[in-house]
GUDRENNU-603986 format. One record per residue (C-alpha): residue number from 0; residue in one letter; chain; x, y negated, z negated. Coordinates in steps of 0.05 Angstrom, whole numbers. Layout:
% residues N
   n res chain      X      Y      Z
 NUM   a     A      X      Y      Z
...
//
This chain:
% residues 419
   n res chain      X      Y      Z
   0   m     A   3454    533   7178
   1   q     A   3387    545   7142
   2   e     A   3365    618   7156
   3   v     A   3293    622   7189
   4   k     A   3243    657   7156
   5   k     A   3193    718   7195
   6   l     A   3122    706   7200
   7   i     A   3075    762   7182
   8   t     A   2998    759   7198
   9   i     A   2966    807   7156
  10   a     A   2895    827   7162
  11   t     A   2844    854   7105
  12   a     A   2799    899   7114
  13   g     A   2749    941   7058
  14   s     A   2674    958   7043
  15   v     A   2636    906   7005
  16   d     A   2666    903   6930
  17   d     A   2734    938   6948
  18   g     A   2771    884   6920
  19   k     A   2797    846   6979
  20   s     A   2790    777   6950
  21   t     A   2824    796   6884
  22   l     A   2880    828   6915
  23   i     A   2892    769   6957
  24   g     A   2885    721   6896
  25   r     A   2926    764   6853
  26   l     A   2985    763   6908
  27   l     A   2976    681   6913
  28   y     A   2981    678   6834
  29   e     A   3048    721   6829
  30   t     A   3091    682   6881
  31   n     A   3064    618   6847
  32   s     A   3016    606   6903
  33   l     A   2959    577   6869
  34   p     A   2948    505   6865
  35   t     A   2943    488   6789
  36   d     A   2868    451   6797
  37   k     A   2852    517   6825
  38   l     A   2886    561   6778
  39   e     A   2853    519   6722
  40   a     A   2784    533   6761
  41   i     A   2797    612   6760
  42   e     A   2818    607   6684
  43   r     A   2752    565   6665
  44   s     A   2706    601   6710
  45   s     A   2732    676   6685
  46   k     A   2726    653   6604
  47   q     A   2648    620   6624
  48   k     A   2641    688   6655
  49   g     A   2658    726   6582
  50   y     A   2716    769   6628
  51   d     A   2784    785   6589
  52   y     A   2818    776   6660
  53   l     A   2828    724   6710
  54   d     A   2777    733   6771
  55   f     A   2821    722   6826
  56   s     A   2771    731   6871
  57   l     A   2755    655   6871
  58   a     A   2819    637   6904
  59   t     A   2792    662   6970
  60   d     A   2716    661   6969
  61   g     A   2702    592   6981
  62   l     A   2629    591   7018
  63   i     A   2569    584   6955
  64   a     A   2539    646   6975
  65   e     A   2604    682   6974
  66   r     A   2615    659   6906
  67   e     A   2545    676   6890
  68   q     A   2538    742   6915
  69   g     A   2608    771   6903
  70   i     A   2612    783   6976
  71   t     A   2658    760   7034
  72   i     A   2624    727   7084
  73   d     A   2665    678   7124
  74   v     A   2735    699   7148
  75   a     A   2792    653   7116
  76   h     A   2863    646   7127
  77   i     A   2910    645   7070
  78   y     A   2984    613   7075
  79   f     A   3037    634   7030
  80   n     A   3104    647   7027
  81   t     A   3175    679   6993
  82   e     A   3244    660   7000
  83   r     A   3242    712   7059
  84   t     A   3178    708   7090
  85   n     A   3120    663   7115
  86   y     A   3055    699   7106
  87   i     A   2985    681   7136
  88   i     A   2930    727   7115
  89   a     A   2858    735   7150
  90   d     A   2807    751   7096
  91   t     A   2757    782   7140
  92   p     A   2687    809   7117
  93   g     A   2676    882   7092
  94   h     A   2599    883   7118
  95   v     A   2577    924   7167
  96   e     A   2531    857   7191
  97   y     A   2596    816   7195
  98   t     A   2640    870   7240
  99   r     A   2652    821   7293
 100   n     A   2674    768   7244
 101   m     A   2736    826   7228
 102   v     A   2745    828   7295
 103   t     A   2763    764   7317
 104   g     A   2797    750   7244
 105   a     A   2849    804   7258
 106   s     A   2859    793   7327
 107   k     A   2924    759   7323
 108   a     A   2943    804   7259
 109   q     A   3004    851   7258
 110   v     A   2988    885   7193
 111   a     A   2930    903   7167
 112   i     A   2913    923   7094
 113   i     A   2851    969   7086
 114   l     A   2832    977   7011
 115   i     A   2789   1025   6991
 116   d     A   2753   1042   6918
 117   a     A   2790   1092   6882
 118   r     A   2728   1119   6856
 119   k     A   2690   1118   6921
 120   g     A   2733   1148   6961
 121   v     A   2728   1142   7053
 122   l     A   2664   1105   7063
 123   e     A   2635   1091   7142
 124   q     A   2656   1031   7135
 125   t     A   2732   1055   7131
 126   y     A   2726   1091   7191
 127   r     A   2705   1027   7225
 128   h     A   2759    991   7200
 129   f     A   2809   1031   7216
 130   f     A   2783   1042   7286
 131   i     A   2784    966   7290
 132   s     A   2854    972   7273
 133   n     A   2872   1014   7331
 134   l     A   2835    981   7363
 135   l     A   2871    914   7359
 136   q     A   2942    957   7365
 137   m     A   2956    935   7301
 138   r     A   3034    944   7281
 139   h     A   3029    968   7211
 140   v     A   2977    994   7167
 141   i     A   2970    994   7091
 142   v     A   2918   1032   7056
 143   a     A   2914   1005   6992
 144   i     A   2876   1054   6943
 145   n     A   2846    995   6892
 146   k     A   2813    999   6828
 147   m     A   2865   1063   6793
 148   d     A   2854   1026   6732
 149   l     A   2781   1058   6739
 150   v     A   2799   1136   6759
 151   g     A   2856   1135   6704
 152   y     A   2914   1110   6747
 153   e     A   2911   1194   6769
 154   e     A   2951   1218   6826
 155   e     A   2898   1273   6835
 156   v     A   2850   1218   6861
 157   f     A   2905   1182   6908
 158   e     A   2927   1250   6944
 159   r     A   2855   1267   6964
 160   i     A   2837   1204   6986
 161   r     A   2912   1196   7027
 162   g     A   2899   1280   7054
 163   e     A   2825   1240   7085
 164   m     A   2859   1184   7114
 165   e     A   2912   1222   7146
 166   e     A   2861   1266   7188
 167   l     A   2829   1197   7211
 168   v     A   2906   1177   7231
 169   a     A   2910   1234   7271
 170   k     A   2850   1228   7311
 171   s     A   2887   1155   7329
 172   d     A   2940   1120   7363
 173   f     A   2980   1112   7301
 174   r     A   3046   1146   7285
 175   p     A   3047   1170   7218
 176   e     A   3101   1123   7200
 177   q     A   3058   1062   7223
 178   v     A   3016   1083   7168
 179   h     A   3035   1073   7081
 180   y     A   2992   1089   7034
 181   l     A   2992   1054   6960
 182   p     A   2962   1059   6895
 183   v     A   2945    989   6865
 184   s     A   2898    958   6819
 185   a     A   2894    883   6843
 186   l     A   2859    863   6777
 187   y     A   2910    876   6737
 188   g     A   2972    863   6786
 189   d     A   2988    940   6790
 190   n     A   3036    959   6850
 191   i     A   3032    887   6873
 192   t     A   3092    848   6868
 193   v     A   3122    898   6829
 194   r     A   3120    977   6809
 195   s     A   3078    999   6759
 196   e     A   3093   1029   6695
 197   r     A   3024   1064   6691
 198   m     A   3038   1112   6760
 199   p     A   3101   1136   6750
 200   w     A   3084   1180   6807
 201   y     A   3084   1142   6862
 202   p     A   3149   1132   6884
 203   g     A   3149   1070   6933
 204   n     A   3150    998   6940
 205   a     A   3102    960   6906
 206   l     A   3059    918   6966
 207   l     A   3099    855   6966
 208   p     A   3160    887   6968
 209   h     A   3136    930   7022
 210   l     A   3117    884   7068
 211   e     A   3187    841   7059
 212   v     A   3231    899   7086
 213   l     A   3182    899   7148
 214   e     A   3232    883   7206
 215   e     A   3206    836   7262
 216   e     A   3219    888   7311
 217   e     A   3173    934   7277
 218   l     A   3123    883   7281
 219   q     A   3130    854   7351
 220   g     A   3106    922   7382
 221   s     A   3133    951   7449
 222   g     A   3140    879   7480
 223   s     A   3122    861   7557
 224   e     A   3146    824   7611
 225   a     A   3146    744   7608
 226   r     A   3082    711   7624
 227   f     A   3074    633   7625
 228   p     A   2997    605   7644
 229   v     A   3001    537   7664
 230   q     A   2957    489   7619
 231   y     A   2984    427   7643
 232   v     A   3019    389   7697
 233   i     A   3057    337   7673
 234   r     A   3069    273   7722
 235   p     A   3090    219   7681
 236   k     A   3102    178   7748
 237   t     A   3151    122   7689
 238   a     A   3201     89   7719
 239   s     A   3246    128   7684
 240   h     A   3220    196   7705
 241   p     A   3195    176   7776
 242   d     A   3185    239   7805
 243   f     A   3192    289   7742
 244   r     A   3129    347   7751
 245   g     A   3131    386   7694
 246   l     A   3094    454   7676
 247   a     A   3072    455   7605
 248   g     A   3041    524   7569
 249   t     A   3061    573   7520
 250   v     A   3106    635   7535
 251   y     A   3066    700   7518
 252   g     A   3108    755   7511
 253   g     A   3180    764   7539
 254   r     A   3233    699   7563
 255   f     A   3241    655   7620
 256   t     A   3311    630   7627
 257   v     A   3337    575   7677
 258   g     A   3357    610   7738
 259   q     A   3309    656   7736
 260   e     A   3271    676   7802
 261   i     A   3198    665   7796
 262   v     A   3127    685   7826
 263   v     A   3062    630   7818
 264   l     A   2996    668   7818
 265   p     A   2950    673   7847
 266   s     A   2984    630   7905
 267   l     A   3043    681   7913
 268   k     A   3103    621   7920
 269   t     A   3162    634   7894
 270   s     A   3212    593   7864
 271   r     A   3262    587   7817
 272   i     A   3267    552   7737
 273   m     A   3312    490   7746
 274   a     A   3306    465   7678
 275   i     A   3268    484   7605
 276   h     A   3237    431   7566
 277   q     A   3232    440   7486
 278   y     A   3211    373   7457
 279   t     A   3270    330   7472
 280   d     A   3314    376   7486
 281   q     A   3333    426   7542
 282   v     A   3350    493   7532
 283   e     A   3374    551   7563
 284   t     A   3320    611   7543
 285   a     A   3244    595   7532
 286   e     A   3212    657   7478
 287   a     A   3150    685   7474
 288   g     A   3118    632   7421
 289   m     A   3148    576   7451
 290   a     A   3106    524   7475
 291   p     A   3157    483   7531
 292   v     A   3156    451   7595
 293   l     A   3182    490   7657
 294   v     A   3216    451   7710
 295   l     A   3215    493   7785
 296   a     A   3263    478   7834
 297   d     A   3213    479   7888
 298   d     A   3164    426   7899
 299   i     A   3103    484   7901
 300   d     A   3031    476   7893
 301   v     A   3022    495   7820
 302   s     A   2962    477   7772
 303   r     A   2923    487   7706
 304   g     A   2906    560   7704
 305   d     A   2954    586   7747
 306   m     A   3006    634   7717
 307   i     A   3082    637   7724
 308   v     A   3117    705   7716
 309   p     A   3181    737   7734
 310   l     A   3190    752   7811
 311   h     A   3191    834   7795
 312   a     A   3143    836   7736
 313   r     A   3082    822   7759
 314   p     A   3009    830   7713
 315   q     A   2958    872   7756
 316   s     A   2916    831   7799
 317   v     A   2839    854   7800
 318   k     A   2772    836   7818
 319   e     A   2751    901   7780
 320   v     A   2768    918   7704
 321   s     A   2746    963   7658
 322   a     A   2751    940   7581
 323   t     A   2734    963   7518
 324   i     A   2687    915   7488
 325   c     A   2661    890   7422
 326   q     A   2591    857   7425
 327   l     A   2594    790   7375
 328   n     A   2526    773   7396
 329   s     A   2458    795   7374
 330   q     A   2431    791   7454
 331   p     A   2457    866   7478
 332   l     A   2500    872   7538
 333   r     A   2463    912   7592
 334   v     A   2479    941   7659
 335   g     A   2470    893   7719
 336   q     A   2479    820   7673
 337   r     A   2517    768   7695
 338   l     A   2554    727   7646
 339   l     A   2620    684   7653
 340   l     A   2683    713   7630
 341   q     A   2752    672   7600
 342   h     A   2806    695   7605
 343   g     A   2862    650   7576
 344   v     A   2845    578   7617
 345   n     A   2806    618   7666
 346   r     A   2730    629   7676
 347   v     A   2710    674   7732
 348   h     A   2633    704   7744
 349   a     A   2621    771   7722
 350   k     A   2579    824   7722
 351   v     A   2565    894   7688
 352   t     A   2571    943   7744
 353   a     A   2574   1005   7684
 354   i     A   2568   1019   7619
 355   e     A   2618   1069   7611
 356   g     A   2599   1093   7545
 357   r     A   2588   1076   7471
 358   i     A   2645   1089   7419
 359   p     A   2641   1115   7350
 360   t     A   2689   1086   7299
 361   d     A   2701   1156   7272
 362   f     A   2740   1173   7343
 363   g     A   2693   1220   7361
 364   s     A   2668   1222   7438
 365   a     A   2643   1176   7479
 366   e     A   2564   1170   7485
 367   a     A   2519   1150   7540
 368   a     A   2483   1077   7535
 369   e     A   2446   1026   7579
 370   s     A   2466    974   7529
 371   l     A   2509    955   7477
 372   g     A   2484    919   7424
 373   l     A   2512    874   7359
 374   n     A   2578    904   7323
 375   e     A   2570    966   7376
 376   i     A   2636    974   7413
 377   g     A   2639   1009   7487
 378   q     A   2677   1026   7545
 379   v     A   2655    974   7596
 380   r     A   2664    959   7672
 381   f     A   2658    885   7711
 382   k     A   2656    863   7779
 383   l     A   2696    793   7786
 384   s     A   2681    738   7832
 385   k     A   2756    726   7839
 386   p     A   2820    763   7816
 387   i     A   2843    754   7740
 388   h     A   2917    773   7725
 389   v     A   2912    818   7668
 390   d     A   2961    869   7633
 391   a     A   2933    929   7583
 392   f     A   2925    891   7515
 393   s     A   2974    950   7484
 394   l     A   3030    905   7526
 395   n     A   3004    836   7518
 396   r     A   2953    805   7466
 397   h     A   2949    747   7505
 398   t     A   2939    767   7586
 399   g     A   2896    834   7554
 400   s     A   2842    800   7524
 401   f     A   2788    757   7549
 402   i     A   2717    735   7524
 403   l     A   2643    744   7551
 404   i     A   2598    683   7558
 405   d     A   2527    672   7570
 406   e     A   2518    635   7635
 407   q     A   2453    593   7609
 408   g     A   2469    582   7534
 409   h     A   2548    584   7533
 410   d     A   2543    631   7475
 411   t     A   2598    685   7462
 412   l     A   2566    743   7476
 413   s     A   2631    798   7471
 414   v     A   2705    812   7473
 415   g     A   2744    858   7509
 416   f     A   2810    893   7515
 417   v     A   2838    910   7572
 418   q     A   2852    982   7571
//
């Protein structure tokens, strides 16, 4: 039986021109993941520009504006693999103007790679990117101190930047062992897939080998109780299945097993799982991430938007919620504002009752605020028209997050993380 590869989802972040796109392009090149035509285009463009090296940033910067300006604007998702691991990288923008793109692009990542230009050291955007990594509950952070070739591969430069970052880590929710520091030159491939001979003073693995040894248990976090938001009720009413009634959805956290007692929210009706279908097979267990069809033993009323949970492990059912909000829209979020709150497949009316403080991205004390502007982050309290069923974001990313939508234009305004 073929061994199932682990999957690692990564978000890259860094200030403008710190080398994110070059780093990813180098990874693709070193793992033979660049198509022949793409590699030829990179070679041709690099030669035309008079470079004596390959400009790997062209491997990811797909928009014309990105190539012309040498910056990343949109979020690009890049896929590659090794013998052991499948990787998905969200190449997120570094400019402060596109902070919202980083939040959305990195929201499902397990690992953050934060790049720092060795010549510039820790910048304001470094604080912002590290803060967002903390906010999004990343399981592991790699601080890649890039462009070591431009500082003579000096250990002293690396250690100075590492010391600044360790002070920041001490203010965060991260444990020291969750943050790894790595000196690299993405341009020349130093410490990307193999240890660099130019930095013998660095004792650790190169970037790719470091990622390869991360265990799935480390990347999954503390886990949570099983959650199954119902997306669709299946009633085929065919001759072969005249009475079949299945509930389709995705398992978010934990697992469900045949025979398990469950409760349906919000009705609080109870039953047990009689069968679990996965494609054409029946299975005994549905793990987190699977999209099965559950069949209940009792014919109780269950509809789209309901949530099936273990009988003795319910989430919070709340009509008031306090959450950390990142404002994604130029329209500010204000006290008293009425909007729509989308939580999974459920949409409820909400009112902003208080902005408890604007949160600075250097982990300083919250500041008083009457509104949150574009890219600002704050602690906000809402009153809802009917209950939603939530967990803390630290326990379950799916049931612990939501978006806010304008009632009139239906634009997405904000993303929220339940504390």
